N, C-alpha and C positions, 0 to 999 in steps of 0.2 A: 112233704115239704108242705107250710101254711103261704098260703096265697097274700098277695100284698098287702090286702086290705084287711086280712089277718093280723100279718104283723103290724101294720099301722096304729089297729083298734089295741094289739096288745104292747106299745110303745105307748100311747097315750095314757092306757091304763096304768100302766108300770109309774108312770110319771104323777100321776094321780094319786096312786095307792103311797108313794115314796112321800109325796109330800104334808098329804092328812099323817103320814106316820112321824114325820121331822116333828110338826106342830105341833102334834099330841106332846111326842117326849118332850119337846123344847118347852113347854107351859107345866112338864111334870119338874123340870132340874128346877136346882136349886141354887148352881153358881151362876155368877155373873152373864159368863157368854159359855154356856154348854157345846160341847160339839154338835150335837144334833139342832141350837140355834146358829152352828159355824155353816152347818150342813144344807140348812132352811134357807138362809140366805143366800147361798150358792146354788140353789135348785130354782128358786124361786124369780134369781135376774135371770138363772141361763130361760128360764120358761118365759118369762117378759121378753126377751131376744129372739125365741121361736114363735112366740106371739105376733111378733111382729113381721116376720119372714110370712109366718100364715096369711095376715092378712094384708100383704104384699104379692103375694104370689101363689094365693089359691087360683080356683078356678070356680069359686061360689061367686056370685054377685056380690058387687062392691057393698053396695050400700047395707046387705046381711051382714057383711066381714066388719064396715064400721060398727053397727050395732052390737057385734057380738065381741070387738077388741074391748069395750069400756066394760062389760059385763066381767072378762076374764082378768082382769084389768083389777077390778073390784074383788075376783075371788083370791088373785093371788096375795094380796093387800091383808085379807080377812087371816089368809094362811099363818103370816109374821104377827098379827096382833101386833101393830107397830102405830108410832105416829105418822101425823100427815105427811110430813118430809118421805116416809116411804113409799107413801102412796105416789106421791110426785116425782121420783126415782126409777118406780116403775112403768108409770107413764110416760118419761121422757127418758126410757130405753127402748118399750117398744113401738114408739109411735115415732118417732124420727126414722127406724129400721122399717116400718112401712112404710111412709113418705118416702124414703129413696128406694124404695123397691118398686115402688109403683110409678114413681119416677122414671124409673128405667124399661120400665112392662113398658111404659106408653111413649118411650124417646124414638130414637132411632136405633137407639141398641137393641130395641124388642126382649128386653131380657124375658127367661121364663121358663118353668121347669120343663123337663121331656123325659118321655120314658121311651129310653137308646133301644128297647127289644123290638118298639115300635117304630123310630124312625132313625133319621141320622140327621144331627143336628148342621145348620150353616160354618159356627163358630164357635167360640168358649165366650159365655153371653158375659162372665163379671171379671173381668181382667183391671189390674192396677196401670198405671203409668207413671212417671216420675210427676206429669203435672196434678194427675189425680192424691199423689200422695202429698204436694204443694198445698193444694185445698183444702186437705183434707187436716194439715197443720195447722194453714192461717182459721179455718173454722173452730178449733180446740184452743188456740191462743186468744182468740177473740171472745170465745166463752169465756176462757181462765183468767181475762182481762176483768171480763163482766162478773166475775165472782167476785174479784177483789174492790170492784167498785160496790156492789153490795153490800159488802160489809160497813160501809160509811155511809149508806142513807135506806137500809131497809130496818125497821124494827124485829125480825126474822132473821138479824143479819147473818149468824152462824148455819140456821138450819139452810136459808137460800143460798149460803158460799156452799153450802155438801152440796145442794140438788146441782149449782152451778161446776162442779170439780167432776162429782161420780159421772153423771150423766153421760157426757163425754167420753169417758174414758168404757163403760158397760158398750157404748153405741159400737164403740171402734175394737172390743173383741171379738163383740157377737158378729159384725158384719166379717170381720177376719174368718173367723171360724167358719160362717158359711162358703166362704171365698175357696179356704183351704179343704174341706168336706164334700160339695158338690160341684167344683170345677171337674171339667174335661181331664184335668191333668191328674198324674199320681196323686193321693191325698198324704201320704207318708211325709214325702220331704215337705212337704207345706206345713204340715202338722208339727214337725220338728221345729220348724220356725214360729208360727202362730204359739204353741202353747207356754215356751219360756217366754215370750214376749209377753204375754197377760199377767204372769206374776209381776214383768216388769211395770207392765202398765197400773196393776195395782197399789205400785210403791209410789206414785204420783200423787195419790190426792194425801197418802203423809205425811211426803215434806210438804205440799204445797199447802196444805192447810196448819203448819208448824207445830207440828206434832213433834214434842222429843223425847227422847227415852228417861231424861230426868223424868216425867210427866206420869208413869206410868210403866208398869213393867216392861220393860224389854220384849217379852214373848207376843203383847198387845202391839207394838208395831205389825209384826206380821199376819195380824188380822186380816185386816181388806187386800193385801196380795195373795194371801195366800184363795180367800172367798172368790177374789175373780179369777186366778188361775184355775180353780175347782169351778167354776163356772162356766169356764171356757171346755174342761174337759167335759162336763156336762154335756154341754152343745157339742161339740165334734164329736162324740159317741153315738148321741142320738143321731145327728146328722150322715152319720157315717151308716148308722141302722137304713135309715131312708135312704141312702143311697146303693146300701146292697139288694133295695128292691127292683132296682136302675132306674133311679129319676138322676137328673143331672141339671145345672144352672147354663143354660144355652143361647144364644144369640142368634135368634128367626126374624125371617120375612115375614110370617103369618103370627098372631096370637092364638096362644095355649095352654089349657092347665098348666 
């Protein structure tokens, strides 16, 4: 059996190799939106979310994490070789997740990763209540409202609107996948809710941005819901592999790795 460090190293190597292969095949493709590019976008945004998780929960010194995260964001952007708006989307997926987890880590909840073979956690560290859902809904509604306002005041109207609409959707599905995969409870019932919901969340931008079936072939309306669903599957599968190493999100009275 492989050690925990070897498993995590292989997992990281697999992500890097998959990203490079998908980027290479996407550049060689001749169709407007090939399958390889579809997979590349899903992988990149999944990795952006997990980058935020690492930045918020890693035992590495915070200063080093804050230096590494921007470099990793630039690397992910270079993989897709896309416009500046994609860089903003990647950054606004990783950074809010990092901030949320750092705040939870240093708040009274003391959220952290624990290796359950070595210790017994006090309680589950990442739970949702009705108040949390209401707050999240209010934040998303505010961001979507800002997106509508941007349309009338910004010279980057469409690009900034895309950023304002897509970013909270990416953040929501990544945090939900984290809760489902690494919480103390059984992951499969949670993932049975989170994964279908991710496809639904992916449809929000399609309707919010006013994309109509008359504007494009009907199959293109399913691109972003499918990307967001696949993104969540990649994130959940990666976190489940991490879970198999014995790690869980817990609440504790002392800080730890």
